[in-house]
PAZAPA-4460 file (N, C-alpha, C; in steps of 0.05 Angstrom, whole numbers, plus 32768, in hexadecimal, padded with zeros to 4 digits):
% residues 98
    n_x    n_y    n_z   ca_x   ca_y   ca_z    c_x    c_y    c_z   seq   type   mol
   806C   832F   7FB2   8051   831E   7FB8   804D   8316   7FD6     1      X     A
   803B   831D   7FE5   803B   8320   8000   8026   8306   8008     2      X     A
   802F   82F4   8018   801A   82DD   8021   8014   82E4   8039     3      X     A
   7FFB   82E9   8045   7FF4   82EC   8060   7FDC   82D7   8066     4      X     A
   7FDC   82D1   8082   7FCC   82C0   808C   7FC2   82CF   80A3     5      X     A
   7FA7   82D0   80A2   7F95   82E0   80BB   7FA8   82F7   80C1     6      X     A
   7FAE   830B   80AD   7FB7   8322   80B0   7FD6   8322   80BB     7      X     A
   7FDF   830E   80BC   8000   8308   80C7   8011   8309   80AA     8      X     A
   8026   8316   80A7   8036   8313   8090   804A   82F9   8094     9      X     A
   804B   82EA   8081   805E   82D4   807C   8076   82D5   8074    10      X     A
   8085   82C2   8068   809D   82C4   8058   8095   82D1   803A    11      X     A
   80A8   82DF   8032   80A0   82EC   8017   80B4   82E1   7FFE    12      X     A
   80AF   82E5   7FE9   80C0   82E1   7FD7   80CD   82CB   7FD5    13      X     A
   80EE   82C6   7FD5   80F8   82B0   7FD1   80FB   82A3   7FEF    14      X     A
   80FA   82B4   8007   80FD   82AA   801F   80E5   8295   8024    15      X     A
   80CC   829D   8018   80B6   8287   801B   80BF   826D   801A    16      X     A
   80D0   826A   8001   80D4   824F   7FF8   80ED   8243   8011    17      X     A
   80F8   8255   8017   810D   824B   802B   8108   8246   8047    18      X     A
   80ED   8250   8047   80DF   824A   8068   80D2   8230   8060    19      X     A
   80C6   822C   804A   80B9   8211   804B   80D4   81F9   804C    20      X     A
   80E4   8202   803D   80FD   81EA   803D   8107   81E4   805A    21      X     A
   8107   81F8   8069   8112   81F9   8083   80FF   81E8   8097    22      X     A
   80E3   81F0   8090   80CF   81E1   80A0   80CF   81C2   809B    23      X     A
   80D1   81BC   8081   80CC   81A5   8074   80E4   8195   807C    24      X     A
   80FF   819E   8083   8117   8190   808A   8115   818F   80A7    25      X     A
   8109   81A0   80B2   810F   81A3   80D4   80FE   818E   80E2    26      X     A
   80EA   817E   80D4   80E2   8166   80E0   80F2   8150   80DC    27      X     A
   80F2   8139   80E6   8104   8120   80E2   80ED   810D   80DD    28      X     A
   80EF   80FE   80C3   80D8   80E9   80C3   80E8   80CB   80BF    29      X     A
   80DE   80B6   80C8   80EC   809A   80C6   80DD   808C   80B3    30      X     A
   80E8   807F   809E   80E1   806E   808D   80D6   804E   809D    31      X     A
   80C5   8048   8095   80B8   8029   80A0   80C6   8015   8093    32      X     A
   80CE   8004   80A0   80DB   7FEB   8094   80C2   7FD5   8085    33      X     A
   80C9   7FCB   8073   80B5   7FB6   806B   80A8   7FA3   807F    34      X     A
   80BF   7F98   808E   80B7   7F89   80AA   80A6   7F94   80BF    35      X     A
   80A7   7FAD   80C1   8093   7FBA   80D0   807A   7FC1   80C8    36      X     A
   8079   7FC6   80AB   8066   7FC8   809C   804E   7FB2   809A    37      X     A
   805C   7F9A   8098   804A   7F80   8091   8046   7F73   80AF    38      X     A
   8053   7F78   80BF   804C   7F6C   80DC   8036   7F6B   80E7    39      X     A
   8023   7F58   80E8   800D   7F55   80F6   7FF4   7F5F   80E0    40      X     A
   7FFD   7F5D   80CB   7FE9   7F6B   80B4   7FE1   7F4C   809F    41      X     A
   7FCA   7F53   8094   7FBF   7F3F   8083   7FC2   7F48   806A    42      X     A
   7FCE   7F31   8058   7FD2   7F37   8037   7FBD   7F24   802A    43      X     A
   7FA7   7F30   801C   7F99   7F22   800E   7FA4   7F19   7FEE    44      X     A
   7FA0   7EF9   7FEA   7FAC   7EF0   7FD4   7F8C   7EE7   7FC7    45      X     A
   7F86   7EF5   7FAE   7F6F   7EF5   7FA4   7F74   7EDE   7F8D    46      X     A
   7F64   7EC8   7F8B   7F5F   7EB3   7F80   7F4B   7EB5   7F69    47      X     A
   7F50   7EB5   7F4A   7F3C   7EBC   7F3A   7F29   7EA2   7F31    48      X     A
   7F2D   7E8E   7F3B   7F1E   7E73   7F3B   7F11   7E6E   7F4E    49      X     A
   7EFF   7E56   7F4E   7EEF   7E4D   7F64   7F02   7E3D   7F74    50      X     A
   7EF7   7E38   7F8E   7F01   7E24   7FA2   7F03   7E06   7F93    51      X     A
   7F19   7DFF   7F9B   7F1E   7DDF   7F91   7F27   7DDA   7F7B    52      X     A
   7F2E   7DF1   7F6C   7F39   7DEA   7F4E   7F60   7DE9   7F55    53      X     A
   7F67   7DE6   7F3E   7F86   7DE8   7F42   7F90   7E03   7F45    54      X     A
   7F85   7E1C   7F3B   7F91   7E32   7F40   7F8D   7E35   7F60    55      X     A
   7F76   7E30   7F69   7F70   7E35   7F84   7F85   7E22   7F93    56      X     A
   7F8E   7E0C   7F8F   7F9E   7DFF   7F9E   7FBA   7E08   7F9D    57      X     A
   7FC2   7E14   7F85   7FDF   7E1C   7F82   7FDD   7E37   7F90    58      X     A
   7FC7   7E46   7F93   7FCA   7E62   7FA2   7FC7   7E5E   7FBD    59      X     A
   7FB9   7E4A   7FCA   7FB7   7E44   7FE6   7FD5   7E40   7FEC    60      X     A
   7FE3   7E29   7FDD   7FFC   7E20   7FE7   8011   7E38   7FE5    61      X     A
   800E   7E4D   7FD6   8020   7E67   7FD1   801A   7E73   7FEB    62      X     A
   7FFF   7E79   7FF5   7FFC   7E87   8007   8006   7E7E   8022    63      X     A
   8008   7E63   8022   8011   7E54   803B   802C   7E5A   8040    64      X     A
   8034   7E5D   8029   805A   7E5C   802F   8064   7E7B   8028    65      X     A
   8058   7E89   8018   8061   7EA4   8013   8067   7EB8   802A    66      X     A
   8054   7EB4   803E   8058   7EC7   8055   8076   7EC2   8060    67      X     A
   807F   7EB0   8062   809A   7EAC   806C   80AF   7EBC   8058    68      X     A
   80A6   7EC2   8042   80BE   7ED3   8034   80B9   7EF0   8035    69      X     A
   809F   7EF9   8041   809B   7F11   8043   80A5   7F21   805D    70      X     A
   80B2   7F33   805A   80BF   7F3F   8077   80A6   7F42   8086    71      X     A
   80AA   7F3F   809F   8092   7F41   80B4   8080   7F2A   80BA    72      X     A
   8080   7F1A   80A4   8071   7F00   80A7   8051   7F09   80AD    73      X     A
   8048   7F11   8095   802F   7F1B   8097   8017   7EFC   8094    74      X     A
   8000   7EFF   8098   7FF1   7EEB   8094   7FE6   7EEE   8073    75      X     A
   7FE8   7EDA   8068   7FDD   7ED7   804D   7FC3   7ECE   804B    76      X     A
   7FAB   7ED8   8042   7F96   7ECF   8043   7F88   7ECC   8025    77      X     A
   7F87   7EB1   801B   7F7E   7EAB   8002   7F5F   7EB1   7FFF    78      X     A
   7F59   7EC1   7FEA   7F39   7EC8   7FE8   7F33   7EBD   7FC6    79      X     A
   7F1C   7EB2   7FC7   7F14   7EAE   7FA6   7F05   7EC3   7F9E    80      X     A
   7F05   7EC9   7F84   7EF4   7ED8   7F77   7EF0   7ED2   7F5D    81      X     A
   7EDD   7EB6   7F5A   7EDD   7EA9   7F45   7EC3   7EB7   7F31    82      X     A
   7EC6   7EB2   7F19   7EAF   7EC1   7F07   7EBA   7EC9   7EF1    83      X     A
   7EA8   7EBF   7ED9   7EBA   7EC9   7EBF   7ED0   7EC5   7EB5    84      X     A
   7ED7   7EB0   7EBF   7EF4   7EA2   7EB6   7F08   7EB5   7EBE    85      X     A
   7F02   7EC3   7EDD   7F15   7ED2   7EEA   7F16   7EED   7EE1    86      X     A
   7F05   7EF3   7ECD   7F01   7F13   7EC4   7EFB   7F20   7EDC    87      X     A
   7EEC   7F18   7EF1   7EE0   7F2D   7F05   7EFA   7F32   7F16    88      X     A
   7F0F   7F21   7F17   7F22   7F2E   7F2A   7F33   7F3B   7F15    89      X     A
   7F37   7F36   7EFE   7F44   7F48   7EE9   7F3F   7F64   7EEE    90      X     A
   7F21   7F66   7EEA   7F10   7F82   7EED   7F1A   7F8C   7F04    91      X     A
   7F14   7F81   7F1D   7F22   7F87   7F37   7F41   7F95   7F38    92      X     A
   7F52   7F81   7F2C   7F6D   7F8E   7F2D   7F72   7FA6   7F1C    93      X     A
   7F64   7FA9   7F06   7F60   7FBE   7EF7   7F5A   7FD2   7F03    94      X     A
   7F47   7FD4   7F12   7F39   7FEC   7F24   7F4B   7FF6   7F3B    95      X     A
   7F57   7FE5   7F45   7F65   7FEA   7F60   7F7C   7FFC   7F5C    96      X     A
   7F81   8010   7F6B   7F97   8023   7F6D   7FB0   8016   7F78    97      X     A
   7FC8   801C   7F6B   7FE2   8015   7F70   7FF0   8026   7F88    98      X     A
***
């Protein structure tokens, strides 16, 4: 089987796989450290209840102190999403992609 790109022949058969591997390993990539990833970013902490309640107070205290324990010390921003006994937040969490 012959692979062609705009009339020119490329690697054939088993050599095609070898060419791809050489190309993929020929470039060097570096992984980003967690500290570099979180540095200068905002992390949103969603709260499923209204402002002023017990869960809101706990979440805001957590948001204030947890940033010190995340590499890169991001800013943790608490956001309230009250409604339906926090089912709105549960629905949002269920629809989000990992």
